[in-house]
BALUMDO-529808 format. One record per residue: x, y, z of N, C-alpha, C in turn; residue in three letters. Coordinates in pm, whole numbers, plus 50000, padded with zeros to 5 digits. Layout:
! residues N
XYZXYZXYZALA;...
This chain:
! residues 377
902872814372140902602812271998901442821271958UNK;901612828471849900612838371812900532839671661UNK;899312842171611899122845671471898882860671467UNK;899892868071427899802882571426899282887571292UNK;898842900171291898432906471166899582906171066UNK;900782908371113901952908571025902162895070956UNK;901962884171030902122870870970901092868470861UNK;899852872570885898822870970783899132879570661UNK;899572891570684899882900970577900982895570486UNK;901982889270545903152884970468903102870470424UNK;902082862970466902072848770432901902846970281UNK;902532836570231902502833470086902922845570003UNK;903882853370058904422865069988903312874569945UNK;902312875970032901212885270010900562883169872UNK;900182870769847899632867469714898272873769689UNK;897602878469796896292884769778896382899869758UNK;897622905069751897872919069715897272928969814UNK;897382925669942896992935370044897952947270041UNK;897412959170060898242971170067898012977970201UNK;899082979470276899002985770407899003000970390UNK;897933007370436897813021870423898153029170552UNK;897903023070666898123029870794898173019670906UNK;898613024171024898623015671144899743005571148UNK;900883008671089901992999071086902422994771226UNK;902303003671325902713000271461901832989471524UNK;900692986471460899802976271514899922962771447UNK;900932960971363901072948171293901362936571388UNK;901792939671509902062928971607900782923871674UNK;899622930171646898372925971710898112911071688UNK;897732904471796897322890471787895952889471720UNK;895782879671633894512877571563893802865671626UNK;892622868271684891852857671748890772851971655UNK;890372859671554889322855171463889402863271334UNK;888832857871227888782864671097887342864171048UNK;886802875671006885442875570955885152887670867UNK;884102886070787883592896870703882482903870780UNK;882482917170776881502924970851881122937270769UNK;879812939970759879342951370679878572961670761UNK;878162957970880877322966770961878092971071086UNK;878302984071102879052989071217878372985671349UNK;877052984671349876322981571472876662967671524UNK;877152959071436877492945471476878792945071558UNK;879492956571563880772956971634880682953071780UNK;879532955371843879392951871984879402936772007UNK;879222928971899879192914371912880532908071873UNK;881502916171834882782910771789883592905071904UNK;884342894571874885342889971968886492900071969UNK;887162901772082888362910272082889412904571986UNK;890132913371921891232909771832890752902371706UNK;889562905571660889092899971533889692908171418UNK;890062901371311890602907871190889452908571089UNK;889092920871049887832923270978888072926570830UNK;887182921070747887102924670606885752931470581UNK;885742941470494884492947770456884562952470312UNK;883382952370246883272957970110882672971970113UNK;882092975870228881392988570235879992987770178UNK;879432975870173878102973770115877052982870179UNK;877182985370309876182993270381876473008270381UNK;877503012470309877873026670313876873035570239UNK;876293030670131875283038070054875733052270021UNK;877003053469988877513066569947877793076270060UNK;877633072170185877883080970299879383083270312UNK;879883095770298881333098270302881943096070441UNK;881093095470544881613093670680881403079370731UNK;880873070670645880553056970689881803049470735UNK;882873050370657884073042770690884703047570821UNK;884643060770846885163065970972884403060171090UNK;883063059971080882253054271188882503039271203UNK;882743032771091883013018371093884323015571168UNK;885353023371138886643021571207886493024571356UNK;885733034971391885523038071532884873026371605UNK;883903019871539883233008271601884212996671621UNK;885112994871526886102984071538887102987171648UNK;887492999671659888423003271766887773001071903UNK;886503004571914885783002472041885672987672075UNK;885632979271971885512964771992886872957972005UNK;887952965872005889312960472019889642950771906UNK;889282954671783889602946371666891092947071637UNK;891582936971565893022936071535893412944371414UNK;892502946171319892812953471197891642952871100UNK;891762960170989890682961070891891242960370750UNK;890562952570666890852951970523889632957070448UNK;889812967370366888722972970286888852967770144UNK;887832960370101887792954969965887282965969871UNK;888192972969807887832984869728887512981269583UNK;886692989869522886452988369378884992988769340UNK;884062986569435882652986769401881882996269493UNK;881812992869621881063001269715881943012069776UNK;883203009169791884173018769842885363019469748UNK;885913031469731887083033469647888263037269735UNK;889453036069681890653039869756890583054469797UNK;889933062769713889823077069744888903079869864UNK;888073070069902887213071770020888003070870150UNK;889203065670141890043064370260890863077070271UNK;890413086170353890983099670362892283099670443UNK;893043110470427894253112070506893933112870655UNK;892793119170686892383120170826892133106370886UNK;891523097470808891263083870856892583076270874UNK;893493078170780894803071670794895523076570919UNK;895443089670944896063095071064895423089171190UNK;894093087371185893383081471299893883067371324UNK;894063059671219894543045871233895993045471279UNK;896803054671229898203055371275898263058471423UNK;897463068071467897473071971608897013060571698UNK;896093052371649895553041271728896323028371706UNK;897403028571624898153016471589897193005671540UNK;896303009671448895273000671396895562998171248UNK;896022986171211896382983371073895172984570978UNK;895342992470873894292994670773894852990870636UNK;894182981270571894632976170442893552978470336UNK;893972978370210893022977170099893282964070028UNK;892232959069963892282946569888891602948869753UNK;892242945369643891612947569512890302939969498UNK;889342945969428888022939869413888072926169347UNK;889032924269258889082911469185889482899669274UNK;890012902469390890332891569485889052887569557UNK;888732874869553887492870169616887672869469768UNK;886732875869839886802875869984886772861570040UNK;886012852969976885922839170024887282832370023UNK;888092835369922889412828969911890352833670022UNK;890432846870042891392851870140890942849070283UNK;889652850170311889202847270447889362832370479UNK;889102823770381889302809370403890772806370429UNK;891652813070352893082811070372893532815670510UNK;893032827370551893432832570681892862824270795UNK;891612819670780891022811070883891772797770894UNK;892212792470781892992780070784894282782170862UNK;894932793670840896152796770916895842798071065UNK;894682803971095894292805671234894032792171301UNK;893302783471233893022770171289894312762171306UNK;895222763171209896482756071219897302761171338UNK;897322774271356898022780171470897432775571602UNK;896092775371610895432770871733895752756171762UNK;895792747971657896102733971676897542732171726UNK;898462739571664899862738771707900002744071850UNK;899242754571880899312760272015898792750372118UNK;897712743372086897162733372178898182722372206UNK;898842717672100899872707272118901022712572203UNK;901412725072177902522730872252902142732872399UNK;900922737372425900482739272564900502725972637UNK;900022715472573900042702172633901462697972667UNK;902382700272572903782696672595904382704772708UNK;904082717772711904632726372817904112721972955UNK;902832718972964902272714773093902912701873141UNK;903142692573047903802680073084905222682773131UNK;905912691673060907322694373090907472701973221UNK;906632711973244906772720473362906172714473488UNK;905062707273473904312702773590904122687673597UNK;904702680473501904522665973499905802658773462UNK;905712650673358906842642473314907772650773227UNK;909072649673253910052657473177910912647973093UNK;910272640673003910972630872921911522636672793UNK;912282628572722912902633072597911862635872490UNK;910722628572492909692630772391909092644672402UNK;908962649572527908432662972548909432673372498UNK;910712671272526911742680472478911762680872326UNK;911532669372264911482668972117910322677172065UNK;909162675972129907982683672090908242698672104UNK;908892702672213909192716772233910222721672133UNK;911182712972098912192716872000911562719771864UNK;910472712771833909792715171705909172729071700UNK;908902734971814908342748571818909422759071838UNK;910692754971829911782764571833912442766471968UNK;912102758072067912672759572201913822749472217UNK;915032754372205916232746072213916702744972358UNK;917672736072379918152733772516918922745672572UNK;919622753172484920432764272534919552775672583UNK;919952781672695919212792872750919832806172713UNK;919602816372793918802815972916917312816772891UNK;916532812672992915082813272987914552820073113UNK;913442827073098912802834073209911372829173224UNK;910952826573347909582822073375908872832073464UNK;907682836273422906822844973502905492837873522UNK;904912839373640903582833973669902712845773713UNK;901592847773643900762859573660899412855773718UNK;898872864573801897532862573857896922875973889UNK;895582876373891894892888373935894312896673823UNK;894882895673702894302902573588893302893173522UNK;892622897873418891672889473347892452878773270UNK;892442866573323893162855673257892272849273150UNK;891602857573072890732852572966891362855072831UNK;890602852572725891142854072590891592868272562UNK;890902878072619891252891972593892622895172651UNK;892872891372776894172894172837895282886772764UNK;895032874272728896042866572657896342872772521UNK;895302877072451895502883172320896262896272332UNK;895912904372433896642916972454898102914072485UNK;898342903872566899712900272601900492895872478UNK;899852887572396900522882872274900842894572181UNK;899912903872168900142915472082901352923372130UNK;901452925372261902602932872315903882924872295UNK;903842911972326905032903572314905492902272170UNK;904552901872077904922901271935905772913371897UNK;905412924871953906142937171922907552937371978UNK;907832929172082909172928772139910142920872051UNK;909592911771970910442903871883911282893571957UNK;910852889672077911572879972158910732867272169UNK;911302855372138910502843072144909882841072282UNK;908612836972282907882835372408906822824572391UNK;906262820472504905062812172503904252815772626UNK;902932817172608902062821172719900812812572715UNK;900372807972834899192799472840898582799872980UNK;897272797472990896632797073123896932783873192UNK;897102784573324897312772573404896622774573538UNK;895562766573562894732767873681894232782273691UNK;894532789373801894022802973814895102813273781UNK;896122809073707897222817973672897472817773521UNK;898402826173478898892826173341900402824473348UNK;900942814873275902382812273272902962818773147UNK;904022826573166904702833073055906162828773055UNK;906602822872945907972818272930908652826372821UNK;909872830372846910622838772753911972832672723UNK;912372833072596913752829872561914572842472581UNK;915562841872670916402853372695916062859972828UNK;916702871172853916492878672976915172886172972UNK;914762890873088913482897973101913632912273051UNK;912912916272945913042929972894912342940072984UNK;912972951773000912412962173086911052966873038UNK;910852966972905909572971472850908432962372894UNK;908702949372902907672939872946907352941873093UNK;908382944273175908162946773317907242958773335UNK;907542969573262906732981673274905302979173228UNK;905132971373121903782968673068902972960373167UNK;903582950173225902862941773321902532949573448UNK;903462957873494903192965873614902112976273590UNK;901842979173464900762988573432899382982773453UNK;899272969473474897992963073505897832963073657UNK;896972971573708896892974073852896592961673935UNK;895742952873886895332941273966896252929173946UNK;897262930673861898112919373827899202917373932UNK;899402904673972900512900974060901412891473980UNK;902712894273981903652886573901904702880173990UNK;904882867173974905962859974040907032856473938UNK;908262859973965909362857773871910322847473927UNK;910612837073850911592827173892913002831673857UNK;913992825073914915392827773881915632823673736UNK;916402831473663916672828573522917282814673507UNK;916712806773417917182793073394918282793073289UNK;919432786673316920522786473217920232778073095UNK;919312768373109918962759872996917522755073013UNK;917032748072912915622743972911915302734373024UNK;916242725573058915982715773163915772722173299UNK;916322734173319916162741173447914902749673451UNK;914192750673338913022759373333911882754673424UNK;911622741573442910582737673538910842742873679UNK;912112742773722912442748173854912162763173859UNK;912512770273752912262784673746910772787573750UNK;909982779173684908532781073682907942778773822UNK;908412768373890907942765974028908332777574119UNK;909512782974098909932794674176909012806574149UNK;908602808074022907652818673990906332816774063UNK;905862804274071904632801474145904792804874293UNK;905942801374349906172803874491906332818874519UNK;907002825874427907132840374441905762847074430UNK;904892841374346903532846574333902772845074464UNK;902922833674530902292831474661902732842474758UNK;904032844974762904582855174851904032868974815UNK;904012872074685903512885074641902062887274678UNK;901232876974659899822878074696899662880474846UNK;900432873174926900302874175071900732887875120UNK;901772893475060902332906075107901902917975021UNK;900902915574933900332926274851901402933574769UNK;902292925574710903312930874621902932927674477UNK;903012937474389902612935174250903652927074174UNK;904902927474221905972919874152906872913974258UNK;907112901074250907942894274349908932885174277UNK;910212887274302911292879274242911742868874344UNK;911782856374301912112845474392913482847574456UNK;914422852674380915772854574432915862865074540UNK;914802873074559914792883474661914072879274788UNK;913712866374800912952861774915913822858575036UNK;915142859675022916032856975134915932842675183UNK;915802841075315915752827575373914552819675321UNK;913482826675284912292819675236912542812775103UNK;913472817975025913832811174900914432797474932UNK;915202796575042915752783675083914632774275129UNK;913662779675205912562771275252911782765675134UNK;911422774475039910652770274922911412760074837UNK;912752760674843913572751974758913732737974815UNK;913282735674938913412722274998912522712274924UNK;913062700674887912232690574821911102685474909UNK;911322685675041910242682875136910512690875262UNK;909512691775348909592700675464909962693375593UNK;910442680975584910662673175705911692679775797UNK;912822683975740913872690175821913362703175883UNK;912602710775805912062723375857911092720675972UNK;910292710375959909342706876067910082702976195UNK;911192695576182911962691376299912502703576372UNK;913122712876297913682724876358912592733376422UNK;911492735076347910362743176395909742737476522UNK;909452724376519908762718276633909642717976758UNK;910942715376740911842715076856911902728876921UNK;911992739476840912152752876896910852758576949UNK;909742756176878908512763476908907332754776947UNK;907482741676938906342732776960905652735077094UNK;906412735077203905832736777337905222750677353UNK;905892760777298905412774477309904072776277237UNK;903972771077115902742772377037901602764577103UNK;901932752877160900912744877229900392752377352UNK;901292759177423900882766977540899942778377498UNK;900322785477389899472796477341898082791477305UNK;898042780177239896742774777196895902770677315UNK;896542764877414895792760077529895392770977626UNK;896112782177626895852792777725895392805777661UNK;895152805477529894692817577457895652829377483UNK;896952826277486897952836477514898672840477384UNK;899602849877396900302854977277901802855177300UNK;902322844277356903762843677381904552843077250UNK;904032835577151904762834677024904852848476958UNK;903752855676951903752868876889904772877976956UNK;904832877477090905772885877165907212881577139UNK;907452868477139908802863377115909292867376976UNK;908452865876875908852869376739909202884276729UNK;908362892876787908632907276785909922910376861UNK;910142903676970911332905777053912602902476974UNK;912562891376900913712887376819913922896976702UNK;912822901676643912912911176531913532924376577UNK;913332927676704913892940176759915212937576832UNK;915832926176799917162922876852917202923577005UNK;916142918577067916112917677213915792930577283UNK;915222940277213914862952977275913452952277334UNK;913332953577465912012953577527911222965977487UNK;911922977277476911262989777439910692988977297UNK;911492983977202911022982877063909872973077050UNK;909972961877123908902951777120907602957477176UNK;907702964677288906522970577351905862980677257UNK;906692988677188906142998677096905402991976980UNK;905972981076928905322974176815904002967976857UNK;903982962176976902792954777021901822963577100UNK;902162976377118901322985377198901062979277336UNK;902152974377396902072967477525903112973677621UNK;902822973377748903752978977846905042970777847UNK;906142977477871907462971077872907522959777974UNK;906912961478089906942951078192906182938578148UNK;905072940878071904302929478020905132921477921UNK;905882928577835906762921877739907812913677813UNK;908422919577917909462912577994908892899978060UNK;907682900778111907042889178173906812878078070UNK;906302881877952906022871877849907302865277798UNK;908352873077779909622867377732910202857777836UNK;910102861577964910572852678070909812839478068UNK;908502840278043907682828178037908022819977913UNK;908262826977799908592819977675909922812477687UNK;910872818677757912192812377770912092798877841UNK;911092797177925910922784377995910342773577903UNK;909772777877790909102768377700909912764977576UNK;911042771577557911892768477441913212762877491UNK;913762752877425914982746277472916252753377426UNK;916222766577421917382774177376917582786277468UNK;918842790677475919192802277557919222814677468UNK;918302823977491918222835877408919382845477432UNK;920192843177536921362851677559922562847177475UNK;922452835377417923502830177328923082833277184UNK;923922840877110923482845876979923202834476880UNK;923982823576887923752812476795922412805776824UNK;922122803476952920862797276987919682806676960UNK;919912819876984918852829576953918552829676802UNK;919622828276721919422827776576918592815476537UNK;918832804176601918052791976571916572794276598UNK;916272800876710914872803676742914292813576640UNK;915072823476603914622833376504914342826576371UNK;915212817176332915002809676208913732801276219UNK;913482795476335912262787576355911022796376339UNK;911112808976382909992818276365909732820876216UNK;910792822276138910632824075994910022811675930UNK;910442800075977909852787575925908372787175959UNK;908022791876079906602792376117905822801176021UNK;906372812775984905722821475886905562814375752UNK;906612807275713906582799875587905452789575588UNK;905302782275698904212772475706902852779275701UNK;902742791375760901492798875752901182802875609UNK;902222806575533902042810075392901472798275316UNK;902082786475337901612774375268900182771075306UNK;899852772475434898502769075481897472778575421UNK;897802791375415896862801375361896692800075211UNK;897682793875145897622792874999896822780774954UNK;896562771375043895862759075002894412759375053UNK;
């Protein structure tokens, strides 16, 4: 949910007679605050994505004042500028060069007739902002209940009021590693507004949850991958709203995998057998299989400071090749053969039988899965 520059511009059929002069490509910018500002030096104190009004009171006839003012706003990551023309600044003070600068920066630049009182329009815009924040707070509460808590009909009704119907498809992404603060959220909203695809984004614990109506657009994937420190977990596309909590949990689990394996983007559906492990409602069956196959071996390693499990896992990964296992572990082939012989005495399966060898190999993957869970908590 976002209050964009475009929404403010068009609200009440533009009754305040704003005229857009430049920066049309930036109309999707998210607006985090609205204020009047006359001193360019104050730009360092602005919140990101503030929508600014000015009369040019401090220009004192300086023909370059407005250019410097816009530069200060761009440096402060402002959402847009409205120039109240007619007394201190005239429409003719807004040069073609300045318009080109705003177009290049996708920075919306408006004029406002002098007869319109700044107090009226700023109060109106702030009221819209407060109303949006209130609606967003209610929606975030409903989403958290629906995704991570109770999934009752009352929550679905609340979500339906914000335009989220039962029919899908829906996509869930869970993000971590970038600045999960107001600036990142505002930048994300500005980009998402430009896509024209319904979405909702909110912080959750140490992550950011992004929900989309429809399939995942390629432009969004490219934009998120452009954030170097960002790790994204993607859940399987949900066919309807009721399946979205599962997709969101899958996104969280894919994020765990991505963080562990230093992958910037991880899709739950690409996790192979681990997707099955993560999908278990509880781990009891996995523990039984794991402990039967590896329990004695792991206990021996712990008690004797040995590395039989590491050797066995590498041996299975190399399809029983002593040479490949030795090369991976930087160990002599005879040492590998000795360890495997010892390991075979500690596991209740015959490694010469492919079905039983597969069971042990699966138990090794389950062991990795348990390590992932342990490292994540």
